PDB file of N, CA, C and O in Angstrom, chain B, residues numbered from 101:
ATOM      1  N   MET B 101       4.535  17.967  -5.420  1.00  0.00           N
ATOM      2  CA  MET B 101       3.611  17.131  -4.678  1.00  0.00           C
ATOM      3  C   MET B 101       3.934  17.226  -3.192  1.00  0.00           C
ATOM      4  O   MET B 101       5.063  17.560  -2.832  1.00  0.00           O
ATOM      5  N   PRO B 102       2.971  16.941  -2.328  1.00  0.00           N
ATOM      6  CA  PRO B 102       3.217  17.038  -0.884  1.00  0.00           C
ATOM      7  C   PRO B 102       4.123  15.905  -0.388  1.00  0.00           C
ATOM      8  O   PRO B 102       4.190  14.832  -0.988  1.00  0.00           O
ATOM      9  N   LEU B 103       4.803  16.166   0.700  1.00  0.00           N
ATOM     10  CA  LEU B 103       5.729  15.198   1.298  1.00  0.00           C
ATOM     11  C   LEU B 103       5.027  13.897   1.675  1.00  0.00           C
ATOM     12  O   LEU B 103       5.654  12.837   1.675  1.00  0.00           O
ATOM     13  N   THR B 104       3.749  13.960   1.994  1.00  0.00           N
ATOM     14  CA  THR B 104       3.013  12.762   2.411  1.00  0.00           C
ATOM     15  C   THR B 104       2.913  11.722   1.299  1.00  0.00           C
ATOM     16  O   THR B 104       2.680  10.549   1.591  1.00  0.00           O
ATOM     17  N   LEU B 105       3.079  12.108   0.046  1.00  0.00           N
ATOM     18  CA  LEU B 105       2.985  11.180  -1.077  1.00  0.00           C
ATOM     19  C   LEU B 105       4.321  10.546  -1.452  1.00  0.00           C
ATOM     20  O   LEU B 105       4.368   9.699  -2.343  1.00  0.00           O
ATOM     21  N   MET B 106       5.403  10.940  -0.790  1.00  0.00           N
ATOM     22  CA  MET B 106       6.729  10.394  -1.099  1.00  0.00           C
ATOM     23  C   MET B 106       6.861   8.977  -0.555  1.00  0.00           C
ATOM     24  O   MET B 106       6.310   8.647   0.495  1.00  0.00           O
ATOM     25  N   ASP B 107       7.598   8.147  -1.284  1.00  0.00           N
ATOM     26  CA  ASP B 107       7.878   6.792  -0.834  1.00  0.00           C
ATOM     27  C   ASP B 107       8.938   6.817   0.260  1.00  0.00           C
ATOM     28  O   ASP B 107       9.779   7.715   0.300  1.00  0.00           O
ATOM     29  N   VAL B 108       8.892   5.829   1.143  1.00  0.00           N
ATOM     30  CA  VAL B 108       9.860   5.716   2.233  1.00  0.00           C
ATOM     31  C   VAL B 108      11.246   5.438   1.650  1.00  0.00           C
ATOM     32  O   VAL B 108      11.401   4.588   0.774  1.00  0.00           O
ATOM     33  N   GLY B 109      12.245   6.162   2.143  1.00  0.00           N
ATOM     34  CA  GLY B 109      13.623   5.938   1.740  1.00  0.00           C
ATOM     35  C   GLY B 109      14.089   6.731   0.530  1.00  0.00           C
ATOM     36  O   GLY B 109      15.261   6.653   0.163  1.00  0.00           O
ATOM     37  N   VAL B 110      13.214   7.484  -0.092  1.00  0.00           N
ATOM     38  CA  VAL B 110      13.581   8.275  -1.272  1.00  0.00           C
ATOM     39  C   VAL B 110      13.951   9.692  -0.840  1.00  0.00           C
ATOM     40  O   VAL B 110      13.173  10.374  -0.173  1.00  0.00           O
ATOM     41  N   GLU B 111      15.156  10.126  -1.232  1.00  0.00           N
ATOM     42  CA  GLU B 111      15.586  11.494  -0.895  1.00  0.00           C
ATOM     43  C   GLU B 111      15.029  12.475  -1.922  1.00  0.00           C
ATOM     44  O   GLU B 111      15.035  12.203  -3.123  1.00  0.00           O
ATOM     45  N   THR B 112      14.559  13.588  -1.448  1.00  0.00           N
ATOM     46  CA  THR B 112      14.013  14.621  -2.318  1.00  0.00           C
ATOM     47  C   THR B 112      14.382  15.990  -1.771  1.00  0.00           C
ATOM     48  O   THR B 112      15.011  16.093  -0.718  1.00  0.00           O
ATOM     49  N   THR B 113      13.997  17.031  -2.478  1.00  0.00           N
ATOM     50  CA  THR B 113      14.324  18.402  -2.104  1.00  0.00           C
ATOM     51  C   THR B 113      13.044  19.186  -1.832  1.00  0.00           C
ATOM     52  O   THR B 113      12.063  19.061  -2.564  1.00  0.00           O
ATOM     53  N   VAL B 114      13.061  19.992  -0.775  1.00  0.00           N
ATOM     54  CA  VAL B 114      11.917  20.834  -0.454  1.00  0.00           C
ATOM     55  C   VAL B 114      11.823  21.952  -1.490  1.00  0.00           C
ATOM     56  O   VAL B 114      12.792  22.678  -1.711  1.00  0.00           O
ATOM     57  N   LYS B 115      10.661  22.092  -2.123  1.00  0.00           N
ATOM     58  CA  LYS B 115      10.448  23.151  -3.113  1.00  0.00           C
ATOM     59  C   LYS B 115       9.829  24.392  -2.470  1.00  0.00           C
ATOM     60  O   LYS B 115      10.295  25.510  -2.689  1.00  0.00           O
ATOM     61  N   THR B 116       8.784  24.189  -1.681  1.00  0.00           N
ATOM     62  CA  THR B 116       8.115  25.302  -1.014  1.00  0.00           C
ATOM     63  C   THR B 116       7.334  24.784   0.183  1.00  0.00           C
ATOM     64  O   THR B 116       7.084  23.585   0.305  1.00  0.00           O
ATOM     65  N   ILE B 117       6.951  25.701   1.063  1.00  0.00           N
ATOM     66  CA  ILE B 117       6.121  25.358   2.222  1.00  0.00           C
ATOM     67  C   ILE B 117       4.872  26.214   2.160  1.00  0.00           C
ATOM     68  O   ILE B 117       4.949  27.436   2.038  1.00  0.00           O
ATOM     69  N   ARG B 118       3.728  25.569   2.244  1.00  0.00           N
ATOM     70  CA  ARG B 118       2.454  26.282   2.195  1.00  0.00           C
ATOM     71  C   ARG B 118       1.870  26.394   3.594  1.00  0.00           C
ATOM     72  O   ARG B 118       2.220  25.631   4.495  1.00  0.00           O
ATOM     73  N   GLY B 119       0.975  27.355   3.758  1.00  0.00           N
ATOM     74  CA  GLY B 119       0.300  27.519   5.033  1.00  0.00           C
ATOM     75  C   GLY B 119       0.454  28.937   5.555  1.00  0.00           C
ATOM     76  O   GLY B 119       1.018  29.812   4.899  1.00  0.00           O
ATOM     77  N   LYS B 120      -0.061  29.129   6.747  1.00  0.00           N
ATOM     78  CA  LYS B 120       0.025  30.437   7.399  1.00  0.00           C
ATOM     79  C   LYS B 120       1.466  30.728   7.794  1.00  0.00           C
ATOM     80  O   LYS B 120       2.301  29.825   7.859  1.00  0.00           O
ATOM     81  N   ASP B 121       1.745  32.004   8.055  1.00  0.00           N
ATOM     82  CA  ASP B 121       3.101  32.413   8.431  1.00  0.00           C
ATOM     83  C   ASP B 121       3.612  31.641   9.639  1.00  0.00           C
ATOM     84  O   ASP B 121       4.771  31.226   9.671  1.00  0.00           O
ATOM     85  N   GLN B 122       2.754  31.448  10.626  1.00  0.00           N
ATOM     86  CA  GLN B 122       3.150  30.746  11.851  1.00  0.00           C
ATOM     87  C   GLN B 122       3.540  29.298  11.541  1.00  0.00           C
ATOM     88  O   GLN B 122       4.524  28.795  12.082  1.00  0.00           O
ATOM     89  N   THR B 123       2.783  28.632  10.681  1.00  0.00           N
ATOM     90  CA  THR B 123       3.071  27.246  10.301  1.00  0.00           C
ATOM     91  C   THR B 123       4.378  27.168   9.526  1.00  0.00           C
ATOM     92  O   THR B 123       5.211  26.301   9.792  1.00  0.00           O
ATOM     93  N   ARG B 124       4.558  28.069   8.571  1.00  0.00           N
ATOM     94  CA  ARG B 124       5.784  28.071   7.773  1.00  0.00           C
ATOM     95  C   ARG B 124       7.005  28.321   8.648  1.00  0.00           C
ATOM     96  O   ARG B 124       8.042  27.683   8.469  1.00  0.00           O
ATOM     97  N   LYS B 125       6.884  29.242   9.588  1.00  0.00           N
ATOM     98  CA  LYS B 125       7.983  29.565  10.496  1.00  0.00           C
ATOM     99  C   LYS B 125       8.329  28.349  11.370  1.00  0.00           C
ATOM    100  O   LYS B 125       9.506  28.059  11.585  1.00  0.00           O
ATOM    101  N   PHE B 126       7.320  27.647  11.869  1.00  0.00           N
ATOM    102  CA  PHE B 126       7.536  26.449  12.684  1.00  0.00           C
ATOM    103  C   PHE B 126       8.307  25.397  11.899  1.00  0.00           C
ATOM    104  O   PHE B 126       9.276  24.831  12.404  1.00  0.00           O
ATOM    105  N   LEU B 127       7.881  25.129  10.662  1.00  0.00           N
ATOM    106  CA  LEU B 127       8.546  24.123   9.839  1.00  0.00           C
ATOM    107  C   LEU B 127       9.960  24.567   9.457  1.00  0.00           C
ATOM    108  O   LEU B 127      10.869  23.740   9.391  1.00  0.00           O
ATOM    109  N   GLN B 128      10.152  25.847   9.210  1.00  0.00           N
ATOM    110  CA  GLN B 128      11.486  26.348   8.890  1.00  0.00           C
ATOM    111  C   GLN B 128      12.428  26.186  10.079  1.00  0.00           C
ATOM    112  O   GLN B 128      13.610  25.894   9.900  1.00  0.00           O
ATOM    113  N   ASN B 129      11.913  26.374  11.285  1.00  0.00           N
ATOM    114  CA  ASN B 129      12.732  26.192  12.489  1.00  0.00           C
ATOM    115  C   ASN B 129      13.145  24.737  12.680  1.00  0.00           C
ATOM    116  O   ASN B 129      14.172  24.459  13.299  1.00  0.00           O
ATOM    117  N   LEU B 130      12.349  23.807  12.150  1.00  0.00           N
ATOM    118  CA  LEU B 130      12.695  22.382  12.217  1.00  0.00           C
ATOM    119  C   LEU B 130      13.701  21.992  11.134  1.00  0.00           C
ATOM    120  O   LEU B 130      14.256  20.893  11.171  1.00  0.00           O
ATOM    121  N   GLY B 131      13.938  22.882  10.174  1.00  0.00           N
ATOM    122  CA  GLY B 131      14.904  22.594   9.111  1.00  0.00           C
ATOM    123  C   GLY B 131      14.298  22.431   7.737  1.00  0.00           C
ATOM    124  O   GLY B 131      15.020  22.191   6.770  1.00  0.00           O
ATOM    125  N   PHE B 132      12.974  22.556   7.628  1.00  0.00           N
ATOM    126  CA  PHE B 132      12.310  22.430   6.337  1.00  0.00           C
ATOM    127  C   PHE B 132      12.343  23.774   5.611  1.00  0.00           C
ATOM    128  O   PHE B 132      11.396  24.557   5.686  1.00  0.00           O
ATOM    129  N   VAL B 133      13.435  24.024   4.916  1.00  0.00           N
ATOM    130  CA  VAL B 133      13.595  25.259   4.142  1.00  0.00           C
ATOM    131  C   VAL B 133      13.754  24.881   2.677  1.00  0.00           C
ATOM    132  O   VAL B 133      14.116  23.748   2.359  1.00  0.00           O
ATOM    133  N   GLU B 134      13.487  25.819   1.794  1.00  0.00           N
ATOM    134  CA  GLU B 134      13.605  25.549   0.366  1.00  0.00           C
ATOM    135  C   GLU B 134      15.020  25.100   0.040  1.00  0.00           C
ATOM    136  O   GLU B 134      15.994  25.727   0.456  1.00  0.00           O
ATOM    137  N   GLY B 135      15.125  24.007  -0.710  1.00  0.00           N
ATOM    138  CA  GLY B 135      16.419  23.472  -1.095  1.00  0.00           C
ATOM    139  C   GLY B 135      16.967  22.418  -0.156  1.00  0.00           C
ATOM    140  O   GLY B 135      17.963  21.774  -0.484  1.00  0.00           O
ATOM    141  N   ALA B 136      16.353  22.219   1.002  1.00  0.00           N
ATOM    142  CA  ALA B 136      16.827  21.223   1.969  1.00  0.00           C
ATOM    143  C   ALA B 136      16.523  19.817   1.465  1.00  0.00           C
ATOM    144  O   ALA B 136      15.460  19.570   0.896  1.00  0.00           O
ATOM    145  N   LYS B 137      17.461  18.899   1.677  1.00  0.00           N
ATOM    146  CA  LYS B 137      17.267  17.498   1.317  1.00  0.00           C
ATOM    147  C   LYS B 137      16.510  16.804   2.443  1.00  0.00           C
ATOM    148  O   LYS B 137      16.883  16.913   3.611  1.00  0.00           O
ATOM    149  N   VAL B 138      15.439  16.087   2.085  1.00  0.00           N
ATOM    150  CA  VAL B 138      14.637  15.364   3.075  1.00  0.00           C
ATOM    151  C   VAL B 138      14.401  13.936   2.604  1.00  0.00           C
ATOM    152  O   VAL B 138      14.327  13.664   1.405  1.00  0.00           O
ATOM    153  N   THR B 139      14.283  13.027   3.571  1.00  0.00           N
ATOM    154  CA  THR B 139      13.997  11.630   3.297  1.00  0.00           C
ATOM    155  C   THR B 139      12.936  11.157   4.270  1.00  0.00           C
ATOM    156  O   THR B 139      13.082  11.338   5.479  1.00  0.00           O
ATOM    157  N   VAL B 140      11.864  10.551   3.762  1.00  0.00           N
ATOM    158  CA  VAL B 140      10.824   9.991   4.626  1.00  0.00           C
ATOM    159  C   VAL B 140      11.344   8.665   5.181  1.00  0.00           C
ATOM    160  O   VAL B 140      11.676   7.756   4.421  1.00  0.00           O
ATOM    161  N   VAL B 141      11.411   8.562   6.504  1.00  0.00           N
ATOM    162  CA  VAL B 141      11.889   7.349   7.166  1.00  0.00           C
ATOM    163  C   VAL B 141      10.736   6.378   7.370  1.00  0.00           C
ATOM    164  O   VAL B 141      10.869   5.188   7.083  1.00  0.00           O
ATOM    165  N   SER B 142       9.606   6.873   7.861  1.00  0.00           N
ATOM    166  CA  SER B 142       8.423   6.031   8.024  1.00  0.00           C
ATOM    167  C   SER B 142       7.180   6.899   8.116  1.00  0.00           C
ATOM    168  O   SER B 142       7.239   8.094   8.405  1.00  0.00           O
ATOM    169  N   SER B 143       6.053   6.251   7.859  1.00  0.00           N
ATOM    170  CA  SER B 143       4.771   6.943   7.929  1.00  0.00           C
ATOM    171  C   SER B 143       3.751   5.968   8.491  1.00  0.00           C
ATOM    172  O   SER B 143       3.384   4.994   7.835  1.00  0.00           O
ATOM    173  N   LEU B 144       3.292   6.237   9.716  1.00  0.00           N
ATOM    174  CA  LEU B 144       2.293   5.364  10.319  1.00  0.00           C
ATOM    175  C   LEU B 144       1.518   6.085  11.402  1.00  0.00           C
ATOM    176  O   LEU B 144       2.030   6.985  12.069  1.00  0.00           O
ATOM    177  N   ALA B 145       0.299   5.680  11.559  1.00  0.00           N
ATOM    178  CA  ALA B 145      -0.593   6.214  12.599  1.00  0.00           C
ATOM    179  C   ALA B 145      -0.746   7.735  12.535  1.00  0.00           C
ATOM    180  O   ALA B 145      -0.861   8.392  13.570  1.00  0.00           O
ATOM    181  N   GLY B 146      -0.748   8.292  11.327  1.00  0.00           N
ATOM    182  CA  GLY B 146      -0.961   9.728  11.182  1.00  0.00           C
ATOM    183  C   GLY B 146       0.261  10.578  11.406  1.00  0.00           C
ATOM    184  O   GLY B 146       0.167  11.806  11.391  1.00  0.00           O
ATOM    185  N   ASN B 147       1.420   9.952  11.617  1.00  0.00           N
ATOM    186  CA  ASN B 147       2.663  10.694  11.810  1.00  0.00           C
ATOM    187  C   ASN B 147       3.672  10.318  10.733  1.00  0.00           C
ATOM    188  O   ASN B 147       3.658   9.204  10.211  1.00  0.00           O
ATOM    189  N   VAL B 148       4.540  11.258  10.412  1.00  0.00           N
ATOM    190  CA  VAL B 148       5.585  11.038   9.414  1.00  0.00           C
ATOM    191  C   VAL B 148       6.921  11.336  10.071  1.00  0.00           C
ATOM    192  O   VAL B 148       7.101  12.401  10.662  1.00  0.00           O
ATOM    193  N   ILE B 149       7.861  10.402   9.972  1.00  0.00           N
ATOM    194  CA  ILE B 149       9.209  10.612  10.486  1.00  0.00           C
ATOM    195  C   ILE B 149      10.101  10.910   9.286  1.00  0.00           C
ATOM    196  O   ILE B 149      10.149  10.151   8.318  1.00  0.00           O
ATOM    197  N   VAL B 150      10.809  12.038   9.378  1.00  0.00           N
ATOM    198  CA  VAL B 150      11.575  12.544   8.244  1.00  0.00           C
ATOM    199  C   VAL B 150      13.007  12.841   8.677  1.00  0.00           C
ATOM    200  O   VAL B 150      13.232  13.388   9.757  1.00  0.00           O
ATOM    201  N   ASN B 151      13.973  12.481   7.836  1.00  0.00           N
ATOM    202  CA  ASN B 151      15.352  12.915   8.028  1.00  0.00           C
ATOM    203  C   ASN B 151      15.515  14.252   7.337  1.00  0.00           C
ATOM    204  O   ASN B 151      15.267  14.363   6.136  1.00  0.00           O
ATOM    205  N   VAL B 152      15.923  15.258   8.070  1.00  0.00           N
ATOM    206  CA  VAL B 152      16.188  16.576   7.487  1.00  0.00           C
ATOM    207  C   VAL B 152      17.388  17.169   8.209  1.00  0.00           C
ATOM    208  O   VAL B 152      17.402  17.245   9.438  1.00  0.00           O
ATOM    209  N   LYS B 153      18.388  17.587   7.455  1.00  0.00           N
ATOM    210  CA  LYS B 153      19.607  18.186   8.020  1.00  0.00           C
ATOM    211  C   LYS B 153      20.222  17.301   9.105  1.00  0.00           C
ATOM    212  O   LYS B 153      20.503  17.772  10.207  1.00  0.00           O
ATOM    213  N   ASP B 154      20.429  16.035   8.796  1.00  0.00           N
ATOM    214  CA  ASP B 154      21.059  15.073   9.705  1.00  0.00           C
ATOM    215  C   ASP B 154      20.325  14.898  11.030  1.00  0.00           C
ATOM    216  O   ASP B 154      20.942  14.566  12.042  1.00  0.00           O
ATOM    217  N   ALA B 155      19.029  15.115  11.030  1.00  0.00           N
ATOM    218  CA  ALA B 155      18.216  14.911  12.232  1.00  0.00           C
ATOM    219  C   ALA B 155      16.902  14.250  11.840  1.00  0.00           C
ATOM    220  O   ALA B 155      16.388  14.472  10.743  1.00  0.00           O
ATOM    221  N   ARG B 156      16.369  13.448  12.729  1.00  0.00           N
ATOM    222  CA  ARG B 156      15.055  12.843  12.497  1.00  0.00           C
ATOM    223  C   ARG B 156      13.999  13.671  13.204  1.00  0.00           C
ATOM    224  O   ARG B 156      14.120  14.004  14.383  1.00  0.00           O
ATOM    225  N   VAL B 157      12.953  13.995  12.441  1.00  0.00           N
ATOM    226  CA  VAL B 157      11.884  14.836  12.960  1.00  0.00           C
ATOM    227  C   VAL B 157      10.563  14.122  12.715  1.00  0.00           C
ATOM    228  O   VAL B 157      10.320  13.611  11.622  1.00  0.00           O
ATOM    229  N   ALA B 158       9.706  14.087  13.740  1.00  0.00           N
ATOM    230  CA  ALA B 158       8.365  13.513  13.594  1.00  0.00           C
ATOM    231  C   ALA B 158       7.368  14.656  13.500  1.00  0.00           C
ATOM    232  O   ALA B 158       7.314  15.531  14.365  1.00  0.00           O
ATOM    233  N   ILE B 159       6.580  14.628  12.429  1.00  0.00           N
ATOM    234  CA  ILE B 159       5.547  15.645  12.235  1.00  0.00           C
ATOM    235  C   ILE B 159       4.251  14.953  11.860  1.00  0.00           C
ATOM    236  O   ILE B 159       4.261  13.807  11.409  1.00  0.00           O
ATOM    237  N   SER B 160       3.144  15.640  12.042  1.00  0.00           N
ATOM    238  CA  SER B 160       1.845  15.062  11.692  1.00  0.00           C
ATOM    239  C   SER B 160       1.692  15.048  10.172  1.00  0.00           C
ATOM    240  O   SER B 160       2.367  15.791   9.459  1.00  0.00           O
ATOM    241  N   GLU B 161       0.796  14.191   9.691  1.00  0.00           N
ATOM    242  CA  GLU B 161       0.519  14.158   8.247  1.00  0.00           C
ATOM    243  C   GLU B 161      -0.010  15.499   7.762  1.00  0.00           C
ATOM    244  O   GLU B 161       0.256  15.905   6.631  1.00  0.00           O
ATOM    245  N   GLN B 162      -0.757  16.183   8.615  1.00  0.00           N
ATOM    246  CA  GLN B 162      -1.290  17.496   8.251  1.00  0.00           C
ATOM    247  C   GLN B 162      -0.146  18.481   7.992  1.00  0.00           C
ATOM    248  O   GLN B 162      -0.182  19.226   7.013  1.00  0.00           O
ATOM    249  N   MET B 163       0.855  18.489   8.851  1.00  0.00           N
ATOM    250  CA  MET B 163       2.023  19.364   8.655  1.00  0.00           C
ATOM    251  C   MET B 163       2.813  18.918   7.418  1.00  0.00           C
ATOM    252  O   MET B 163       3.250  19.751   6.624  1.00  0.00           O
ATOM    253  N   ALA B 164       2.992  17.611   7.260  1.00  0.00           N
ATOM    254  CA  ALA B 164       3.753  17.092   6.124  1.00  0.00           C
ATOM    255  C   ALA B 164       3.079  17.426   4.800  1.00  0.00           C
ATOM    256  O   ALA B 164       3.757  17.593   3.786  1.00  0.00           O
ATOM    257  N   SER B 165       1.757  17.524   4.799  1.00  0.00           N
ATOM    258  CA  SER B 165       1.055  17.833   3.552  1.00  0.00           C
ATOM    259  C   SER B 165       1.293  19.277   3.113  1.00  0.00           C
ATOM    260  O   SER B 165       1.006  19.621   1.966  1.00  0.00           O
ATOM    261  N   ARG B 166       1.805  20.119   3.990  1.00  0.00           N
ATOM    262  CA  ARG B 166       2.088  21.510   3.651  1.00  0.00           C
ATOM    263  C   ARG B 166       3.477  21.676   3.029  1.00  0.00           C
ATOM    264  O   ARG B 166       3.798  22.736   2.492  1.00  0.00           O
ATOM    265  N   ILE B 167       4.297  20.627   3.104  1.00  0.00           N
ATOM    266  CA  ILE B 167       5.662  20.676   2.562  1.00  0.00           C
ATOM    267  C   ILE B 167       5.624  20.113   1.146  1.00  0.00           C
ATOM    268  O   ILE B 167       5.336  18.934   0.941  1.00  0.00           O
ATOM    269  N   MET B 168       5.918  20.970   0.173  1.00  0.00           N
ATOM    270  CA  MET B 168       5.909  20.556  -1.223  1.00  0.00           C
ATOM    271  C   MET B 168       7.321  20.164  -1.669  1.00  0.00           C
ATOM    272  O   MET B 168       8.286  20.889  -1.425  1.00  0.00           O
ATOM    273  N   VAL B 169       7.421  19.024  -2.314  1.00  0.00           N
ATOM    274  CA  VAL B 169       8.721  18.527  -2.778  1.00  0.00           C
ATOM    275  C   VAL B 169       8.708  18.318  -4.278  1.00  0.00           C
ATOM    276  O   VAL B 169       9.714  17.903  -4.852  1.00  0.00           O
TER     277      VAL B 169
END
């Protein structure tokens, strides 16, 4: 399921990233790689704040919907 459907505070693992090569590369550079542990910190106003690799990253819901967990 996409990252946007995850509950706040639940840790999960990235299974795959969908989208064009450029989009996948951008998300991989932020730390969203297969097997990475991620936790949704908050989701509001069309943005999702995620803990990934000991860092907090804010991404749009559109980008978050491409991350499958």
